[in-house]
Structures are given as C-alpha cells and as structure tokens.
C-alpha positions as CSV (number, residue, x, y, z in Angstrom):
1,M,-21.3,-15.6,-185.8
2,T,-24.1,-14.8,-183.4
3,F,-25.0,-16.3,-180.0
4,G,-27.9,-18.0,-181.9
5,D,-25.3,-20.1,-183.7
6,L,-24.1,-21.6,-180.4
7,N,-25.9,-24.4,-178.7
8,L,-27.6,-22.1,-176.2
9,N,-31.0,-22.6,-174.8
10,Q,-33.7,-20.0,-175.0
11,T,-33.3,-18.8,-171.4
12,L,-29.7,-17.8,-172.0
13,L,-30.5,-16.2,-175.4
14,N,-33.2,-14.1,-173.8
15,A,-30.8,-13.0,-171.1
16,L,-28.2,-12.0,-173.7
17,A,-30.8,-10.2,-175.7
18,D,-31.7,-8.2,-172.5
19,L,-28.0,-7.3,-172.1
20,R,-27.9,-6.3,-175.9
21,F,-25.2,-8.9,-176.7
22,S,-25.6,-10.4,-180.1
23,S,-22.2,-11.9,-181.1
24,P,-19.7,-13.9,-179.0
25,T,-16.2,-12.7,-178.7
26,T,-13.3,-14.9,-179.9
27,I,-12.7,-16.5,-176.5
28,Q,-16.4,-17.1,-176.0
29,Q,-16.7,-18.8,-179.4
30,K,-13.7,-21.0,-179.0
31,V,-14.3,-22.1,-175.4
32,F,-18.0,-22.9,-175.6
33,S,-17.9,-26.2,-177.5
34,V,-14.8,-27.5,-175.6
35,V,-16.4,-26.9,-172.2
36,M,-19.6,-28.5,-173.4
37,S,-17.6,-31.6,-174.4
38,G,-16.5,-32.1,-170.8
39,R,-12.8,-31.6,-171.4
40,D,-10.5,-29.6,-169.1
41,V,-9.7,-26.2,-170.5
42,C,-6.8,-23.8,-170.2
43,G,-7.9,-20.4,-171.6
44,I,-5.2,-17.8,-172.4
45,A,-7.0,-14.5,-172.8
46,Q,-6.3,-10.9,-172.0
47,T,-8.6,-8.8,-169.9
48,G,-11.5,-7.4,-171.8
49,T,-11.9,-10.3,-174.2
50,G,-15.1,-11.6,-172.4
51,K,-13.7,-14.6,-170.6
52,T,-16.1,-14.4,-167.7
53,F,-19.0,-15.1,-170.1
54,A,-16.8,-17.6,-171.9
55,Y,-16.9,-20.0,-168.9
56,L,-20.3,-19.0,-167.5
57,L,-22.3,-19.6,-170.7
58,P,-21.5,-23.3,-171.1
59,I,-21.7,-23.8,-167.3
60,L,-25.2,-22.3,-167.2
61,R,-26.1,-24.2,-170.4
62,Q,-25.3,-27.5,-168.7
63,W,-26.8,-26.6,-165.3
64,Q,-29.5,-28.9,-164.1
65,F,-31.7,-28.5,-161.1
66,S,-30.7,-30.5,-158.0
67,K,-32.4,-31.1,-154.7
68,E,-29.0,-31.0,-153.1
69,K,-28.3,-27.8,-151.2
70,T,-24.6,-27.9,-151.9
71,P,-23.0,-26.1,-154.8
72,Q,-22.2,-27.8,-158.2
73,T,-19.7,-25.1,-159.4
74,L,-16.9,-23.4,-157.6
75,I,-15.2,-20.3,-159.1
76,I,-12.0,-19.0,-157.6
77,V,-10.8,-15.4,-158.3
78,P,-8.0,-13.3,-156.7
79,T,-9.8,-10.2,-155.5
80,R,-13.1,-9.1,-153.7
81,E,-13.9,-6.8,-156.7
82,L,-13.8,-9.8,-159.0
83,V,-16.0,-11.8,-156.7
84,I,-18.7,-9.1,-157.0
85,Q,-18.2,-8.9,-160.8
86,V,-18.6,-12.6,-161.4
87,V,-21.6,-12.8,-159.1
88,E,-23.3,-10.0,-161.0
89,A,-22.5,-11.7,-164.3
90,V,-24.1,-15.0,-163.1
91,N,-27.2,-13.1,-162.0
92,K,-27.5,-11.3,-165.3
93,L,-27.1,-14.5,-167.4
94,S,-29.5,-16.6,-165.2
95,T,-32.4,-14.1,-165.2
96,Y,-34.6,-16.8,-166.7
97,Q,-33.2,-19.7,-164.7
98,S,-33.5,-20.6,-161.0
99,V,-29.8,-20.5,-160.4
100,S,-28.6,-19.3,-157.0
101,V,-25.1,-17.8,-156.5
102,A,-23.2,-16.6,-153.5
103,G,-19.9,-14.6,-153.1
104,A,-17.3,-15.1,-150.4
105,Y,-14.3,-12.9,-149.7
106,G,-12.2,-11.7,-146.8
107,G,-12.2,-8.4,-145.0
108,V,-15.8,-8.7,-143.8
109,N,-17.7,-10.8,-141.3
110,I,-17.7,-14.5,-142.4
111,K,-21.0,-15.4,-140.6
112,P,-23.4,-13.8,-143.2
113,Q,-21.5,-15.5,-146.0
114,A,-21.5,-18.9,-144.2
115,A,-25.3,-18.6,-143.5
116,E,-26.1,-17.8,-147.2
117,I,-24.1,-20.8,-148.4
118,R,-25.6,-23.1,-145.8
119,Q,-29.1,-22.2,-147.0
120,G,-28.2,-23.7,-150.4
121,V,-26.6,-22.3,-153.5
122,D,-25.7,-23.7,-156.9
123,I,-22.6,-21.6,-157.6
124,V,-20.0,-20.2,-155.2
125,V,-17.6,-17.5,-156.2
126,G,-14.8,-16.5,-153.8
127,T,-11.2,-15.7,-153.0
128,P,-9.0,-18.6,-151.9
129,G,-8.5,-17.7,-148.2
130,R,-12.2,-17.2,-147.4
131,L,-13.2,-20.2,-149.4
132,L,-10.8,-22.4,-147.5
133,D,-12.1,-21.0,-144.2
134,L,-15.7,-21.8,-145.2
135,I,-14.7,-25.4,-146.3
136,L,-12.8,-26.1,-143.0
137,N,-15.6,-24.8,-140.8
138,G,-18.1,-27.0,-142.6
139,S,-20.2,-24.2,-144.2
140,L,-19.2,-25.0,-147.7
141,K,-19.7,-28.6,-148.7
142,T,-17.6,-29.8,-151.7
143,K,-18.9,-33.3,-152.2
144,I,-20.9,-32.6,-155.4
145,I,-18.7,-30.0,-157.0
146,K,-18.7,-30.8,-160.7
147,K,-16.9,-27.9,-162.2
148,L,-14.0,-25.9,-160.8
149,V,-13.1,-22.5,-162.4
150,I,-9.9,-20.7,-161.6
151,D,-9.9,-17.2,-163.1
152,E,-6.9,-14.9,-163.3
153,M,-4.6,-17.7,-162.3
154,D,-1.4,-15.7,-162.9
155,E,-2.6,-13.1,-160.5
156,L,-3.6,-15.7,-157.8
157,L,-0.1,-17.0,-157.8
158,N,1.4,-13.5,-157.8
159,L,-0.6,-12.8,-154.6
160,G,0.7,-15.9,-152.9
161,F,-2.4,-18.1,-153.0
162,R,-0.6,-21.2,-154.1
163,Q,-1.0,-23.2,-150.9
164,Q,-4.6,-22.2,-150.4
165,L,-5.4,-23.2,-154.0
166,Q,-3.7,-26.6,-153.6
167,R,-5.5,-27.3,-150.3
168,I,-8.9,-26.4,-151.8
169,I,-8.3,-28.6,-154.9
170,D,-7.3,-31.5,-152.7
171,L,-10.7,-31.2,-150.9
172,L,-12.7,-31.4,-154.1
173,P,-14.0,-34.6,-155.8
174,T,-11.5,-36.1,-158.1
175,K,-14.1,-36.5,-160.8
176,R,-14.8,-33.0,-162.0
177,Q,-14.2,-30.6,-164.9
178,N,-11.4,-28.0,-164.5
179,L,-11.4,-24.6,-166.3
180,L,-8.4,-22.3,-165.9
181,F,-8.1,-18.8,-167.3
182,S,-5.0,-16.7,-167.2
183,A,-3.6,-13.7,-169.1
184,T,-0.1,-15.3,-169.0
185,I,1.1,-18.9,-168.7
186,T,4.1,-19.0,-166.4
187,E,6.1,-22.0,-165.1
188,D,4.0,-21.9,-161.9
189,V,0.8,-22.0,-163.9
190,E,2.2,-24.9,-165.9
191,A,2.9,-26.7,-162.6
192,I,-0.7,-26.4,-161.5
193,L,-1.9,-27.7,-164.9
194,D,0.4,-30.7,-164.8
195,T,-0.5,-31.6,-161.3
196,F,-4.3,-31.1,-161.1
197,F,-5.7,-31.0,-164.7
198,N,-6.5,-33.9,-167.0
199,D,-4.9,-33.2,-170.4
200,P,-6.4,-29.7,-170.8
201,V,-7.2,-28.2,-174.2
202,R,-5.4,-24.9,-174.6
203,I,-7.3,-22.1,-176.2
204,E,-5.8,-18.7,-177.0
205,A,-7.9,-15.7,-177.7
206,A,-4.8,-13.6,-178.2
207,P,-1.3,-15.0,-177.7
208,T,0.6,-13.7,-174.6
209,G,2.3,-10.4,-175.5
210,T,0.2,-9.7,-178.5
211,P,-1.1,-6.1,-178.4
212,L,-4.8,-5.8,-179.0
213,E,-5.4,-4.5,-182.5
214,N,-8.3,-2.3,-181.5
215,I,-6.3,-0.3,-179.0
216,E,-4.3,2.7,-180.2
217,Q,-1.1,3.0,-178.2
218,T,1.1,6.1,-177.7
219,A,3.9,7.2,-175.4
220,Y,5.1,10.6,-174.1
221,K,8.7,11.1,-173.0
222,V,8.6,13.2,-169.8
223,P,11.5,14.3,-167.5
224,N,10.0,13.7,-164.1
225,V,6.9,12.8,-162.0
226,N,5.6,16.3,-161.5
227,T,5.7,16.9,-165.2
228,K,3.6,13.7,-165.5
229,V,1.1,15.3,-163.2
230,N,0.9,18.4,-165.3
231,L,0.6,16.4,-168.5
232,L,-2.3,14.3,-167.1
233,K,-4.2,17.5,-166.0
234,L,-3.6,19.1,-169.5
235,L,-4.8,16.0,-171.4
236,L,-7.9,15.7,-169.3
237,K,-8.8,19.4,-169.6
238,R,-8.3,19.7,-173.4
239,D,-9.7,16.3,-174.5
240,D,-13.4,15.8,-173.8
241,S,-13.3,12.3,-175.3
242,M,-11.4,11.2,-172.2
243,S,-14.7,10.6,-170.4
244,K,-14.0,7.3,-168.7
245,V,-10.3,7.0,-167.9
246,L,-8.3,4.5,-165.8
247,V,-5.0,5.9,-164.5
248,F,-2.5,3.2,-163.4
249,V,0.2,4.0,-160.8
250,A,2.9,1.8,-159.3
251,T,2.2,2.1,-155.6
252,K,-0.6,2.8,-153.1
253,S,1.3,5.8,-151.7
254,L,1.7,7.3,-155.2
255,A,-2.0,6.7,-155.9
256,D,-2.9,8.8,-152.8
257,Q,-0.3,11.5,-153.7
258,L,-1.6,11.8,-157.3
259,Y,-5.2,12.0,-156.1
260,S,-4.3,15.0,-153.8
261,Q,-2.5,16.7,-156.7
262,V,-5.4,16.5,-159.2
263,A,-8.5,16.5,-156.9
264,E,-8.8,20.4,-156.8
265,D,-8.7,20.6,-160.6
266,F,-11.4,17.9,-161.0
267,I,-13.7,18.3,-158.1
268,D,-16.1,15.3,-157.7
269,Q,-14.7,13.8,-161.0
270,V,-11.9,11.6,-159.6
271,G,-11.7,8.6,-157.3
272,V,-8.8,6.5,-156.0
273,I,-8.8,2.8,-155.1
274,H,-6.1,0.5,-153.7
275,S,-5.9,-2.3,-151.1
276,N,-5.6,0.0,-148.1
277,K,-9.0,1.6,-148.8
278,E,-12.0,0.2,-147.0
279,Q,-14.2,-2.2,-148.9
280,N,-17.2,0.1,-149.0
281,H,-15.0,2.9,-150.3
282,R,-13.7,0.6,-153.1
283,F,-17.2,-0.5,-154.1
284,N,-18.6,3.0,-154.1
285,T,-15.7,4.3,-156.2
286,I,-16.2,1.6,-158.8
287,N,-19.9,2.1,-158.9
288,K,-19.5,5.9,-159.4
289,F,-17.0,5.2,-162.2
290,K,-19.4,2.8,-163.9
291,E,-22.4,5.2,-163.7
292,G,-20.3,8.1,-164.9
293,S,-20.1,10.2,-161.7
294,Y,-16.4,9.8,-161.8
295,R,-14.6,10.8,-165.0
296,F,-11.4,8.9,-164.0
297,I,-10.1,6.8,-161.2
298,I,-6.5,6.2,-160.0
299,A,-5.8,2.6,-159.3
300,T,-3.0,0.1,-158.7
301,D,-2.7,-3.1,-160.8
302,I,-4.1,-5.6,-158.3
303,I,-7.3,-3.7,-157.5
304,A,-7.9,-2.8,-161.2
305,R,-8.3,-6.6,-161.9
306,G,-11.8,-6.2,-160.4
307,I,-12.9,-3.2,-162.5
308,D,-15.3,-4.4,-165.1
309,V,-16.4,-1.3,-167.0
310,S,-17.5,-1.9,-170.6
311,E,-16.8,1.6,-172.0
312,V,-13.4,2.7,-170.6
313,T,-12.3,5.2,-173.2
314,H,-8.6,5.6,-172.2
315,V,-6.0,3.8,-170.1
316,V,-3.2,6.1,-168.8
317,N,0.0,4.4,-167.6
318,F,1.2,7.1,-165.2
319,D,4.0,4.6,-164.3
320,L,5.1,1.7,-166.5
321,P,4.7,-1.7,-164.8
322,E,7.8,-3.7,-163.8
323,I,6.4,-6.9,-165.3
324,P,5.9,-6.5,-169.1
325,E,2.8,-8.7,-169.2
326,H,1.0,-6.4,-166.8
327,Y,1.1,-3.7,-169.5
328,I,-1.0,-6.0,-171.7
329,H,-3.4,-6.6,-168.9
330,R,-3.7,-2.8,-168.2
331,I,-4.4,-1.7,-171.7
332,G,-6.9,-4.5,-172.0
333,R,-9.2,-2.6,-169.7
334,T,-10.1,-0.4,-172.7
335,G,-11.2,-1.6,-176.1
336,R,-13.3,-4.3,-174.5
337,A,-15.7,-6.6,-176.4
338,D,-14.0,-5.7,-179.7
339,K,-14.6,-2.0,-179.2
340,G,-11.8,0.6,-179.8
341,G,-9.7,2.1,-177.1
342,I,-6.7,4.3,-176.4
343,A,-3.7,3.6,-174.2
344,I,-1.3,6.4,-173.2
345,S,2.0,5.9,-171.4
346,F,4.1,8.5,-169.5
347,V,7.8,7.4,-169.7
348,T,10.7,8.9,-167.9
349,E,14.3,8.1,-168.7
350,R,14.6,5.5,-165.9
351,E,11.5,3.7,-167.3
352,E,12.8,3.4,-170.9
353,E,14.2,-0.1,-170.2
354,R,10.7,-1.2,-169.0
355,Q,9.3,0.1,-172.3
356,E,11.8,-1.8,-174.3
357,K,10.9,-5.0,-172.5
358,M,7.2,-4.4,-173.2
359,E,7.8,-3.7,-176.8
360,S,10.0,-6.8,-177.1
361,L,7.2,-8.9,-175.6
362,M,4.6,-7.4,-178.0
363,K,6.9,-7.3,-180.9
364,Y,5.5,-3.8,-181.4
365,K,7.1,-0.4,-181.2
366,I,4.9,2.0,-179.3
367,P,4.7,5.4,-181.2
368,T,6.2,8.3,-179.3
369,V,4.3,11.7,-179.6
370,S,5.7,15.1,-178.9
371,L,4.8,16.9,-175.6
372,P,2.2,19.6,-176.0
373,E,3.7,23.1,-176.4
374,E,1.6,24.5,-173.5
375,L,2.8,21.8,-171.1
376,E,4.5,23.2,-168.0
377,I,7.8,21.3,-167.5
378,S,8.4,21.1,-163.8
379,D,11.9,21.3,-162.3
380,V,10.8,20.0,-158.9
381,L,11.9,16.5,-158.2
382,T,10.4,13.9,-155.9
383,A,12.5,12.3,-153.1
384,D,13.0,9.2,-155.3
385,E,14.2,11.4,-158.2
386,M,16.8,13.3,-156.2
387,P,20.4,12.5,-157.2
388,K,22.0,10.3,-154.6
389,L,25.2,11.7,-153.0
390,K,28.2,9.4,-153.5
391,L,30.6,9.5,-150.6
392,K,34.3,9.1,-151.3
393,N,35.5,5.6,-150.4
394,I,38.3,6.3,-147.9
395,E,40.6,3.4,-147.3
396,V,41.0,2.6,-143.6
397,R,44.4,1.3,-142.7
398,D,45.5,-0.9,-139.9
399,S,46.7,1.2,-136.9
400,I,49.7,-1.1,-136.4
401,P,52.3,-0.7,-139.1
402,E,53.3,-3.7,-141.2
403,S,57.0,-3.2,-140.6
404,R,57.8,-2.4,-137.0
405,G,60.2,0.3,-136.1
406,A,63.1,0.4,-133.6
407,S,60.9,0.4,-130.5
408,F,60.0,-3.2,-131.4
409,H,63.7,-4.6,-131.1
410,E,64.6,-8.1,-130.4
411,K,65.0,-9.1,-126.7
412,S,68.6,-9.1,-125.2
413,A,70.4,-12.3,-124.7
414,K,69.8,-12.5,-121.0
415,N,66.1,-11.8,-121.4
416,S,65.7,-14.3,-124.1
417,K,66.6,-17.3,-121.9
418,V,64.0,-20.0,-121.6
419,P,63.0,-20.5,-117.9
420,V,64.1,-23.9,-116.5
421,K,62.1,-25.7,-113.9
422,K,64.2,-26.1,-110.7
423,E,64.6,-29.6,-109.2
424,R,63.6,-30.5,-105.7
425,Y,66.3,-30.3,-103.0
426,S,66.1,-34.1,-102.2
427,T,66.6,-35.0,-105.9
428,T,69.6,-32.7,-106.2
429,M,71.3,-34.3,-103.0
430,M,70.6,-37.8,-104.3
431,K,72.4,-37.0,-107.5
432,K,75.3,-35.4,-105.7
433,Y,75.9,-37.9,-102.7
434,G,74.2,-41.0,-103.9
435,K,72.0,-41.0,-100.8
436,P,69.2,-38.9,-99.4
437,K,70.4,-35.8,-97.7
438,T,68.1,-33.8,-95.4
439,R,68.4,-30.3,-94.1
440,G,68.0,-31.6,-90.5
441,Q,65.2,-31.9,-88.3
442,K,62.7,-29.1,-87.9
443,K,63.0,-27.2,-84.7
444,K,60.2,-27.8,-82.3
C-alpha cells in the first residue's frame, strides 16, 4: 500500500512526497480510517512505528479553516523534546496548508507561549503542567476543541501527570474525539480509557512485549561497570557501522560519569542529555546528533522519549531497565519506519533477572555473544558493586538477671508488716471509757 491508496488530499500527498515518504507504516494504515470515521481510538504502538504521523495525517485531512482564533486540536505529550518533535511534524505535513501550531512546555518563560496562543492557532502541543497553567490564566481557550490526542500515555502516568490530565480533560468540551497512544496498556491507562473515552477502537501495530522483527538483538555478559565502559569504547572503535548510536543508562549521575569516561577517546563525537541539563543544551545535543556531528549520545529513558532520529543504527543498553516494557521502547529507537537496526545489551550478574523478565515478556531469548578477546577486563569496582560488610548480630541481654541472687532476699518478718493508720486520741478514749476524755486544758 502507498499513501496514494489512503483518502489523503493532494496537499498532504505533496508534503509526504517532499519528505520522501511513499508507504504508510502498519499503525498509520490501521489508524487512518478509524480516526476519519470519528470513533475514539486507543493505539498500542512501540516507538519508531510512525504513530506521530498516524494521528496527524487524519487530523490534517479533516482540518477545516475557521475564523475562530482558538485551537481545534489539543495534543498532550510527556516531555519538552516531544513537544518540539510533534510541532516540527505538524509543520512538515502542513507545508501546503495554512495550519498554525504552537508548542507549550515548562522550564521557560510562559509569556511568549501565552502570547503566541492568544494570537490564534489551530493546533496546540504541550506538556500537561504548562497546558493547565495556560488554560487557567485564560490564554488557552478550550471551547471549540474537537480532537484530543494523548501521546505516550504510559509515560505521562509514570511521570505523575494523572491529576493534571484529569483536570485538563474536565475543562474540554464533552463532544470531542479522543485519540490515545501508548507503548503499553497498564491498569492506570485502562482507567483513563474507561472514564473519559467513548467505546474506543483498539488498534495494535505490535502487541505489547513483541520484539520488533527488523531489530537484531544481542547481549554481552560482563563482570562489572568498568568493563562495560571498556566494551563500549572497543565496539565503537572497531565498528564503523555504529555511526548513530543511542546509549541508555539508568540514572542521570551515571550518564555524566560515563560521559566523562569516554569523552577523551571520542572528542566532539559524544553528547549527554538528561533532565538536569538546561533546555538549550538538550536541544543542541539532539540537533547535533540528528545532523551527524555527534556519533553517539548518552541518555536516560525519560529524555530519550523525545529523540526522533530516523536513522539510529544502534541502541546500546549500558544498563538494563527495571521495567521490562522499557526495553521494548528503547530498542524501538532503532529500526524505525520498517528499517533494520541493532540492539546491544551489557548484562552483569545482578541484571540477569531483569533480562529474564524482558525475555519472558517478549517470549524471545536474546542471543548471548562472547566478549571480544582484546577486551580489557577491569577489576576495579564502583561503590555500588563493592561487597557489603555484614556485621555479626550480637545479642544484647537485659542487664538485670532473670533469676535474682541472694542479695535480693525476702523482707524479714518485722519489716514486712503493713503499716496501720493510728486512731485519733479522742476516739480511743471514747472506746475505752464510754465518754469523751480530754488531756486537760491548754496552758495559757
């Protein structure tokens, strides 16, 4: 099937031709007709399957010019990087249409974003917190919102945006079309669907946990973190095909640490991004990666959601994720748009349980390959890898013995008497003589 087989107008076909896209991906093909019918949609799709275009194509196909200066479509995403990505996608597809779009996200001054939206836009893309602020201060009017898109729903909930999402949805017109896209369908996602959606049609591009067939997966068993560093350097040095590589790490501190360990060997070829980095740094890093200035970048899971690079050659899991579904999302950054890709995982002994859970989810055994002979095996352990000292559990006894010795003898008979309250003198005399008896008059 080609895009010409879909019910697209010529303006969209021209834009797709400019982008050199000829055939829709599976999710794009399945979603298009359902969205065009007006039904609510729940799209289950891994990253890299083209779901951004999947909801934008039918939205732009149905878009009609309006004299109203308020938006007709609201798109909610979890990160600032994804806001920029979706805004760029709208601009690319609407080259031959007079559609205006604005992005809104936190971490920057709200006034320019509010001013842009007040001037009048057709589509607003934003993160939940900033969108709610714009609605509450009156900058973003929601009275004619016809379509609501919630993208990366599972990640929105993971980041704690449930309350903001519910408040935004409550402020929208009840008569609207809802489109939700998520890599995984959890109980929390189900709750949102049951509460706010009207009998949504479920569309799966690839069932949750299914490994993408066009991605070659391999794993290396390594003894420790520093050997992982050596292995990453070795693979990059000897394999020129690793020209656009995403390296995933577990934490922000580890991302910075790994960057400092590899930067000297790959001068001006590596970047690092995580949520502690300034916004301009993050945008510049992604742009340098897209244009090829950076050969590889080191990133955490949340930030990597906003990286839309069509030709990532390799994904390296420096650390395995704690949540098995995140592995599927990671490797989906390569092999995008039905192209081939390679995913490599570095696995220590303590991470083997995580690997088993991932394999159980995918119903697929990741092949293990032997470590290169020239790899330097490090015997230097990180603080987290150091063996923990186990102190002997010394029982602390009560200082007072259970059975008391001779020094705790019973009281003698004379000391064990119970004190008796002495009667008054007048009462004693009355009992003895039958009449009051005094001690005589007091001397004056």
